[in-house]
VMD Tcl script that builds the backbone (N, CA, C; Angstrom):
set m [mol new atoms 336]
animate dup $m
set s [atomselect $m all]
$s set {name element resname resid chain x y z} {
  {N N MET 1 A 165.863 107.151 136.445}
  {CA C MET 1 A 164.707 106.600 137.095}
  {C C MET 1 A 165.037 106.429 138.575}
  {N N SER 2 A 164.154 106.870 139.414}
  {CA C SER 2 A 164.414 106.748 140.845}
  {C C SER 2 A 163.830 105.444 141.376}
  {N N ASP 3 A 164.121 105.164 142.629}
  {CA C ASP 3 A 163.662 103.905 143.231}
  {C C ASP 3 A 162.167 103.912 143.514}
  {N N SER 4 A 161.525 105.076 143.608}
  {CA C SER 4 A 160.099 105.125 143.951}
  {C C SER 4 A 159.195 104.861 142.751}
  {N N GLU 5 A 159.714 104.984 141.531}
  {CA C GLU 5 A 158.884 104.757 140.348}
  {C C GLU 5 A 158.858 103.270 139.982}
  {N N PRO 6 A 157.690 102.756 139.580}
  {CA C PRO 6 A 157.638 101.360 139.140}
  {C C PRO 6 A 158.307 101.229 137.781}
  {N N PRO 7 A 158.747 100.036 137.442}
  {CA C PRO 7 A 159.371 99.852 136.125}
  {C C PRO 7 A 158.332 100.064 135.021}
  {N N ARG 8 A 158.765 100.617 133.900}
  {CA C ARG 8 A 157.870 100.887 132.776}
  {C C ARG 8 A 157.638 99.619 131.965}
  {N N ARG 9 A 156.421 99.503 131.430}
  {CA C ARG 9 A 156.093 98.367 130.574}
  {C C ARG 9 A 156.509 98.671 129.146}
  {N N LYS 10 A 156.669 97.632 128.364}
  {CA C LYS 10 A 156.989 97.809 126.952}
  {C C LYS 10 A 155.738 98.328 126.235}
  {N N THR 11 A 155.935 99.184 125.260}
  {CA C THR 11 A 154.838 99.710 124.469}
  {C C THR 11 A 154.490 98.705 123.378}
  {N N LEU 12 A 153.214 98.363 123.299}
  {CA C LEU 12 A 152.762 97.419 122.278}
  {C C LEU 12 A 152.524 98.159 120.978}
  {N N SER 13 A 152.798 97.511 119.878}
  {CA C SER 13 A 152.612 98.116 118.569}
  {C C SER 13 A 151.737 97.206 117.721}
  {N N LEU 14 A 150.842 97.815 116.986}
  {CA C LEU 14 A 149.966 97.049 116.095}
  {C C LEU 14 A 150.484 97.029 114.671}
  {N N LYS 15 A 151.621 97.637 114.433}
  {CA C LYS 15 A 152.162 97.729 113.079}
  {C C LYS 15 A 152.758 96.421 112.602}
  {N N SER 16 A 153.349 95.670 113.450}
  {CA C SER 16 A 154.052 94.458 113.065}
  {C C SER 16 A 153.132 93.244 113.179}
  {N N PRO 17 A 153.092 92.372 112.152}
  {CA C PRO 17 A 152.256 91.174 112.241}
  {C C PRO 17 A 152.906 90.059 113.051}
  {N N VAL 18 A 154.098 90.285 113.577}
  {CA C VAL 18 A 154.795 89.259 114.335}
  {C C VAL 18 A 154.157 89.162 115.711}
  {N N ALA 19 A 153.935 87.951 116.172}
  {CA C ALA 19 A 153.312 87.739 117.470}
  {C C ALA 19 A 154.302 88.043 118.585}
  {N N ALA 20 A 153.748 88.469 119.705}
  {CA C ALA 20 A 154.581 88.709 120.879}
  {C C ALA 20 A 155.072 87.371 121.406}
  {N N PRO 21 A 156.262 87.328 122.007}
  {CA C PRO 21 A 156.760 86.059 122.528}
  {C C PRO 21 A 155.832 85.517 123.606}
  {N N GLY 22 A 155.483 84.274 123.477}
  {CA C GLY 22 A 154.618 83.625 124.454}
  {C C GLY 22 A 153.141 83.886 124.223}
  {N N GLY 23 A 152.786 84.692 123.225}
  {CA C GLY 23 A 151.389 85.022 122.956}
  {C C GLY 23 A 150.840 84.171 121.832}
  {N N PRO 24 A 149.568 84.383 121.494}
  {CA C PRO 24 A 148.975 83.616 120.397}
  {C C PRO 24 A 149.566 84.058 119.064}
  {N N PRO 25 A 149.540 83.207 118.069}
  {CA C PRO 25 A 150.063 83.576 116.749}
  {C C PRO 25 A 149.166 84.632 116.114}
  {N N PRO 26 A 149.659 85.356 115.111}
  {CA C PRO 26 A 148.822 86.351 114.427}
  {C C PRO 26 A 147.609 85.690 113.793}
  {N N LEU 27 A 146.570 86.486 113.578}
  {CA C LEU 27 A 145.298 85.970 113.072}
  {C C LEU 27 A 145.448 85.314 111.706}
  {N N GLU 28 A 146.301 85.822 110.860}
  {CA C GLU 28 A 146.446 85.254 109.522}
  {C C GLU 28 A 146.920 83.805 109.581}
  {N N ARG 29 A 147.704 83.472 110.577}
  {CA C ARG 29 A 148.212 82.104 110.678}
  {C C ARG 29 A 147.218 81.162 111.337}
  {N N MET 30 A 146.255 81.715 112.057}
  {CA C MET 30 A 145.278 80.870 112.729}
  {C C MET 30 A 144.201 80.376 111.775}
  {N N VAL 31 A 143.955 81.080 110.688}
  {CA C VAL 31 A 142.917 80.704 109.739}
  {C C VAL 31 A 143.419 79.543 108.895}
  {N N LYS 32 A 142.668 78.463 108.900}
  {CA C LYS 32 A 143.046 77.281 108.131}
  {C C LYS 32 A 142.147 77.188 106.907}
  {N N PRO 33 A 142.706 76.874 105.757}
  {CA C PRO 33 A 141.847 76.714 104.578}
  {C C PRO 33 A 140.971 75.468 104.742}
  {N N SER 34 A 139.778 75.534 104.209}
  {CA C SER 34 A 138.872 74.402 104.322}
  {C C SER 34 A 139.306 73.287 103.371}
  {N N ALA 35 A 138.928 72.087 103.723}
  {CA C ALA 35 A 139.303 70.929 102.915}
  {C C ALA 35 A 138.559 70.943 101.586}
  {N N ARG 36 A 137.309 71.391 101.611}
  {CA C ARG 36 A 136.502 71.445 100.410}
  {C C ARG 36 A 136.341 72.885 99.970}
  {N N ALA 37 A 136.662 73.179 98.753}
  {CA C ALA 37 A 136.495 74.537 98.236}
  {C C ALA 37 A 135.064 74.685 97.729}
  {N N THR 38 A 134.440 75.794 98.042}
  {CA C THR 38 A 133.084 76.057 97.584}
  {C C THR 38 A 133.159 76.831 96.285}
  {N N VAL 39 A 132.482 76.326 95.275}
  {CA C VAL 39 A 132.490 76.969 93.971}
  {C C VAL 39 A 131.163 77.680 93.807}
  {N N PHE 40 A 131.231 78.947 93.465}
  {CA C PHE 40 A 130.023 79.736 93.261}
  {C C PHE 40 A 129.602 79.631 91.805}
  {N N THR 41 A 128.356 79.235 91.609}
  {CA C THR 41 A 127.803 79.216 90.260}
  {C C THR 41 A 126.616 80.174 90.236}
  {N N PRO 42 A 126.552 81.065 89.274}
  {CA C PRO 42 A 125.497 82.078 89.258}
  {C C PRO 42 A 124.087 81.500 89.194}
  {N N HIS 43 A 123.887 80.382 88.513}
  {CA C HIS 43 A 122.537 79.834 88.388}
  {C C HIS 43 A 122.084 79.092 89.635}
  {N N ALA 44 A 122.995 78.751 90.558}
  {CA C ALA 44 A 122.627 78.017 91.755}
  {C C ALA 44 A 122.119 78.936 92.865}
  {N N ALA 45 A 122.362 80.227 92.758}
  {CA C ALA 45 A 121.942 81.155 93.805}
  {C C ALA 45 A 120.426 81.334 93.758}
  {N N PRO 46 A 119.786 81.351 94.908}
  {CA C PRO 46 A 118.332 81.563 94.911}
  {C C PRO 46 A 118.019 83.002 94.521}
  {N N PRO 47 A 116.869 83.214 93.914}
  {CA C PRO 47 A 116.517 84.585 93.519}
  {C C PRO 47 A 116.302 85.445 94.765}
  {N N PRO 48 A 116.551 86.736 94.652}
  {CA C PRO 48 A 116.346 87.599 95.819}
  {C C PRO 48 A 114.870 87.656 96.183}
  {N N PRO 49 A 114.566 87.857 97.448}
  {CA C PRO 49 A 113.154 87.920 97.842}
  {C C PRO 49 A 112.486 89.134 97.208}
  {N N PRO 50 A 111.202 89.038 96.941}
  {CA C PRO 50 A 110.516 90.174 96.317}
  {C C PRO 50 A 110.512 91.370 97.266}
  {N N ALA 51 A 110.509 92.545 96.685}
  {CA C ALA 51 A 110.485 93.764 97.492}
  {C C ALA 51 A 109.164 93.830 98.249}
  {N N PRO 52 A 109.191 94.300 99.489}
  {CA C PRO 52 A 107.936 94.393 100.236}
  {C C PRO 52 A 106.997 95.403 99.581}
  {N N ALA 53 A 105.743 95.121 99.677}
  {CA C ALA 53 A 104.751 96.006 99.082}
  {C C ALA 53 A 104.801 97.355 99.800}
  {N N PRO 54 A 104.720 98.442 99.050}
  {CA C PRO 54 A 104.766 99.749 99.709}
  {C C PRO 54 A 103.560 99.940 100.619}
  {N N THR 55 A 103.812 100.521 101.766}
  {CA C THR 55 A 102.731 100.773 102.702}
  {C C THR 55 A 102.521 102.266 102.795}
  {N N GLY 56 A 101.322 102.657 103.011}
  {CA C GLY 56 A 101.025 104.059 103.240}
  {C C GLY 56 A 100.472 104.767 102.035}
  {N N ASP 57 A 99.649 105.745 102.328}
  {CA C ASP 57 A 99.074 106.574 101.294}
  {C C ASP 57 A 99.782 107.917 101.201}
  {N N TRP 58 A 100.743 108.157 102.093}
  {CA C TRP 58 A 101.457 109.427 102.145}
  {C C TRP 58 A 102.939 109.190 101.970}
  {N N LYS 59 A 103.633 110.203 101.446}
  {CA C LYS 59 A 105.074 110.124 101.247}
  {C C LYS 59 A 105.704 111.376 101.852}
  {N N CYS 60 A 106.710 111.186 102.695}
  {CA C CYS 60 A 107.422 112.292 103.333}
  {C C CYS 60 A 108.217 113.035 102.265}
  {N N LYS 61 A 108.051 114.358 102.168}
  {CA C LYS 61 A 108.792 115.134 101.176}
  {C C LYS 61 A 110.289 115.199 101.479}
  {N N PRO 62 A 110.726 115.358 102.741}
  {CA C PRO 62 A 112.168 115.417 102.990}
  {C C PRO 62 A 112.926 114.132 102.673}
  {N N CYS 63 A 112.381 112.959 103.047}
  {CA C CYS 63 A 113.165 111.728 102.855}
  {C C CYS 63 A 112.532 110.733 101.886}
  {N N GLY 64 A 111.262 110.861 101.554}
  {CA C GLY 64 A 110.628 109.965 100.592}
  {C C GLY 64 A 110.049 108.691 101.169}
  {N N THR 65 A 109.974 108.573 102.490}
  {CA C THR 65 A 109.429 107.369 103.122}
  {C C THR 65 A 107.907 107.368 103.045}
  {N N ARG 66 A 107.350 106.218 102.696}
  {CA C ARG 66 A 105.896 106.077 102.696}
  {C C ARG 66 A 105.422 105.770 104.105}
  {N N PHE 67 A 104.275 106.325 104.488}
  {CA C PHE 67 A 103.766 106.108 105.845}
  {C C PHE 67 A 102.273 106.337 105.858}
  {N N ASP 68 A 101.637 105.879 106.919}
  {CA C ASP 68 A 100.241 106.160 107.211}
  {C C ASP 68 A 100.208 107.086 108.413}
  {N N PRO 69 A 99.509 108.212 108.346}
  {CA C PRO 69 A 99.443 109.072 109.523}
  {C C PRO 69 A 98.684 108.362 110.645}
  {N N PRO 70 A 99.131 108.521 111.889}
  {CA C PRO 70 A 98.451 107.842 112.993}
  {C C PRO 70 A 97.032 108.375 113.173}
  {N N THR 71 A 96.134 107.480 113.509}
  {CA C THR 71 A 94.731 107.871 113.673}
  {C C THR 71 A 94.359 108.088 115.127}
  {N N ASP 72 A 95.211 107.701 116.052}
  {CA C ASP 72 A 94.861 107.757 117.464}
  {C C ASP 72 A 95.384 109.001 118.183}
  {N N ILE 73 A 95.888 110.004 117.459}
  {CA C ILE 73 A 96.399 111.208 118.117}
  {C C ILE 73 A 95.402 112.345 117.941}
  {N N PRO 74 A 95.387 113.308 118.872}
  {CA C PRO 74 A 94.456 114.443 118.760}
  {C C PRO 74 A 94.777 115.314 117.544}
  {N N ASP 75 A 93.790 116.098 117.112}
  {CA C ASP 75 A 93.937 116.924 115.919}
  {C C ASP 75 A 95.022 117.979 116.052}
  {N N GLU 76 A 95.302 118.465 117.245}
  {CA C GLU 76 A 96.284 119.540 117.406}
  {C C GLU 76 A 97.715 119.026 117.536}
  {N N ASP 77 A 97.928 117.706 117.580}
  {CA C ASP 77 A 99.283 117.147 117.667}
  {C C ASP 77 A 99.936 117.086 116.288}
  {N N SER 78 A 101.264 117.120 116.307}
  {CA C SER 78 A 102.031 117.059 115.064}
  {C C SER 78 A 102.222 115.617 114.619}
  {N N VAL 79 A 102.207 115.427 113.303}
  {CA C VAL 79 A 102.525 114.131 112.705}
  {C C VAL 79 A 103.981 114.196 112.281}
  {N N ARG 80 A 104.761 113.184 112.649}
  {CA C ARG 80 A 106.182 113.148 112.314}
  {C C ARG 80 A 106.466 111.934 111.447}
  {N N CYS 81 A 107.490 112.067 110.607}
  {CA C CYS 81 A 107.897 110.969 109.721}
  {C C CYS 81 A 108.497 109.854 110.568}
  {N N PRO 82 A 108.116 108.595 110.337}
  {CA C PRO 82 A 108.683 107.493 111.120}
  {C C PRO 82 A 110.151 107.239 110.814}
  {N N SER 83 A 110.646 107.715 109.682}
  {CA C SER 83 A 112.034 107.469 109.307}
  {C C SER 83 A 112.973 108.601 109.709}
  {N N CYS 84 A 112.674 109.828 109.278}
  {CA C CYS 84 A 113.596 110.951 109.516}
  {C C CYS 84 A 113.137 111.867 110.640}
  {N N ASN 85 A 111.968 111.640 111.220}
  {CA C ASN 85 A 111.420 112.382 112.349}
  {C C ASN 85 A 111.131 113.845 111.997}
  {N N ALA 86 A 110.947 114.144 110.727}
  {CA C ALA 86 A 110.608 115.507 110.318}
  {C C ALA 86 A 109.157 115.794 110.679}
  {N N ARG 87 A 108.874 117.018 111.102}
  {CA C ARG 87 A 107.501 117.423 111.402}
  {C C ARG 87 A 106.799 117.648 110.069}
  {N N LEU 88 A 105.736 116.885 109.824}
  {CA C LEU 88 A 105.065 116.922 108.522}
  {C C LEU 88 A 103.798 117.757 108.529}
  {N N GLY 89 A 103.214 117.991 109.683}
  {CA C GLY 89 A 101.997 118.792 109.761}
  {C C GLY 89 A 101.150 118.356 110.928}
  {N N LEU 90 A 99.999 118.994 111.082}
  {CA C LEU 90 A 99.071 118.648 112.146}
  {C C LEU 90 A 98.188 117.485 111.715}
  {N N ALA 91 A 97.751 116.711 112.690}
  {CA C ALA 91 A 96.892 115.565 112.397}
  {C C ALA 91 A 95.583 116.021 111.768}
  {N N ALA 92 A 95.074 117.200 112.148}
  {CA C ALA 92 A 93.821 117.709 111.576}
  {C C ALA 92 A 93.971 117.968 110.081}
  {N N ASP 93 A 95.163 118.421 109.643}
  {CA C ASP 93 A 95.371 118.676 108.212}
  {C C ASP 93 A 95.397 117.388 107.403}
  {N N PHE 94 A 95.864 116.290 108.009}
  {CA C PHE 94 A 95.856 114.998 107.312}
  {C C PHE 94 A 94.446 114.437 107.218}
  {N N ARG 95 A 93.595 114.714 108.218}
  {CA C ARG 95 A 92.254 114.138 108.269}
  {C C ARG 95 A 91.231 114.943 107.472}
  {N N ALA 96 A 91.577 116.152 107.059}
  {CA C ALA 96 A 90.626 116.995 106.322}
  {C C ALA 96 A 90.273 116.320 104.997}
  {N N ASP 97 A 89.059 116.612 104.513}
  {CA C ASP 97 A 88.627 116.027 103.252}
  {C C ASP 97 A 88.282 117.142 102.284}
  {N N PRO 98 A 89.051 117.465 101.308}
  {CA C PRO 98 A 90.342 116.913 100.917}
  {C C PRO 98 A 91.443 117.412 101.861}
  {N N PRO 99 A 92.555 116.682 101.947}
  {CA C PRO 99 A 93.644 117.089 102.836}
  {C C PRO 99 A 94.220 118.439 102.430}
  {N N ASN 100 A 94.592 119.223 103.419}
  {CA C ASN 100 A 95.154 120.546 103.166}
  {C C ASN 100 A 96.642 120.382 102.863}
  {N N VAL 101 A 96.960 120.077 101.610}
  {CA C VAL 101 A 98.334 119.770 101.223}
  {C C VAL 101 A 99.230 120.996 101.223}
  {N N ALA 102 A 98.673 122.200 101.233}
  {CA C ALA 102 A 99.494 123.407 101.255}
  {C C ALA 102 A 100.222 123.545 102.594}
  {N N LYS 103 A 99.647 123.021 103.667}
  {CA C LYS 103 A 100.251 123.119 104.996}
  {C C LYS 103 A 101.111 121.911 105.355}
  {N N LEU 104 A 101.134 120.878 104.522}
  {CA C LEU 104 A 101.805 119.627 104.869}
  {C C LEU 104 A 103.155 119.504 104.173}
  {N N ARG 105 A 104.079 118.823 104.851}
  {CA C ARG 105 A 105.361 118.477 104.234}
  {C C ARG 105 A 105.343 117.010 103.817}
  {N N ALA 106 A 104.183 116.570 103.358}
  {CA C ALA 106 A 104.004 115.200 102.877}
  {C C ALA 106 A 103.128 115.270 101.634}
  {N N ARG 107 A 103.262 114.252 100.802}
  {CA C ARG 107 A 102.511 114.211 99.552}
  {C C ARG 107 A 101.584 113.021 99.589}
  {N N TRP 108 A 100.333 113.224 99.201}
  {CA C TRP 108 A 99.372 112.131 99.142}
  {C C TRP 108 A 99.605 111.357 97.860}
  {N N LEU 109 A 99.659 110.032 97.960}
  {CA C LEU 109 A 99.894 109.176 96.809}
  {C C LEU 109 A 98.567 108.664 96.288}
  {N N LYS 110 A 98.391 108.773 95.000}
  {CA C LYS 110 A 97.166 108.265 94.373}
  {C C LYS 110 A 97.227 106.750 94.358}
  {N N LYS 111 A 96.098 106.125 94.620}
  {CA C LYS 111 A 96.032 104.656 94.554}
  {C C LYS 111 A 95.814 104.253 93.118}
  {N N ALA 112 A 96.630 103.302 92.661}
  {CA C ALA 112 A 96.533 102.876 91.273}
  {C C ALA 112 A 95.598 101.710 91.121}
}
mol reanalyze $m
mol bondsrecalc $m
mol representation Tube
mol addrep $m
């Protein structure tokens, strides 16, 4: 090593859980157990929230997401899936009565 080079620093290693001298202790030693232990009982857990009601009369064929085609776009614009961004067809094909399902990559869902 010549006099013009600065001294090299020590290489830090993440393999050893031992703390560096003068540094904070390892994370495992910093965690303190709580004074009160929490006991999990299956009957005390609240029931999961109900699934949200499905929205939309259409279902994207590529990903299966339900959606409503936008009504505020011109007929020549493409309708895209809100989830996977797949091009599903033209807005005019969705608005046709009956819808032209042969040109669409979406499926109309029957209302029950």
